[in-house]
N, C-alpha and C positions, 0 to 999 in steps of 0.2 A: 393395145392400142397406141396411137403416137402420139409423143408428149403435147404436142401443137394443139389437138382436139380440146384440151383444158387450158389452154391460155386464150383467154379473148380479149379484145380491148373493151375498155368500161364506155356501158351507150351513156348516153344524156339523162334518160330514164334511171340509171340506177344512180348516177350521182344526185338527182333529184330526190331518191329515196334516201338519200344517205343523209341530206337535209331534212326531212322530214321529222323526225325526232328532235332536233334542235330547235324548228319551228314550235312544233307542238312544244316543247318547254315553256318557250318564250310567250306562248298563248297562254299556257296555264299561269304563268306568274304572273302576267298581265291580270288575269281575274281575279285572281287570289290576293294579290298584294296591290297593285298598283291602282284596280280601280275602287278598292274600298278606302284608300289612303285618299283618293280625291275626294270622295263623297264626305269623308270626315274632315278634309278642309273645307269643302262648302258649307257643312253644319256649324261648323266652327267660325266661319266667318260670317253667315247669318244670323247666329248668336250673336256675335261682336256688335253687329249693326245695329241690332234688335234692343240693344242694352237701353233703360231708360230709369229715371229716379225713382228710389223705392227698392229698387230689385236687389237681391241678397246675391252674391258672388263671391267664390271660392277664387283667388288668386293664384299662380304657379308656384307660389310661396308658401301657400298653405293657410293664409290671412284670409278669414271670412270676416265680411263687411257689407253693409247697405250705400248703394249709391245715394250720395245726398247731390253731386252737381256732375254736369257733362262739361269739360272745359274742352273748346274746341272738338276736333276731331278723335284726339289720341290722348287723349289724358282724363281722368275721372277723379272724384274724389269720393271715398269711403269713409263712413261712420262705424269704428271698432268698438265692439263691447268689449268689456263693461263701462268702462269709462268715457264711453263716446269720444274717443280720441279720432280726429280726422287725418287722412294721409291720402297722398294723391298718388296714383299708381298711373301706368299706361295702358291704354284698354286693351294691349295683347298682350298683358301678362295676365287679364283675367281668362280662367282654364275652363272654370263651367258656372253654371247658374242654380244657385240652391234652390231657391223658391221665388213665389212672388212678390207684390207689394208689401213692405212694411208697414205696421200702423205707427202712425207717428203719436 
């Protein structure tokens, strides 16, 4: 058989098939990594905007305290036990909500 039968120019459909696995990998990364991160970010923003006096929170540094006052949009005053020390922290430093309102 002649050698020129086996040598063919790449058709446009074969180049598209070459990019298909790469596109599939990007699709999988989007659904497995980026979409859950966006959902987590939205839940965190919703939790931070819903903070109110009496909520018990954990800061990113591990401090557990009850919210005593909310100063403006970015600052919270926490009461930390056992000595009822009050500290001022940034709202963005709150990592999670522990429980509901504290009895006074």
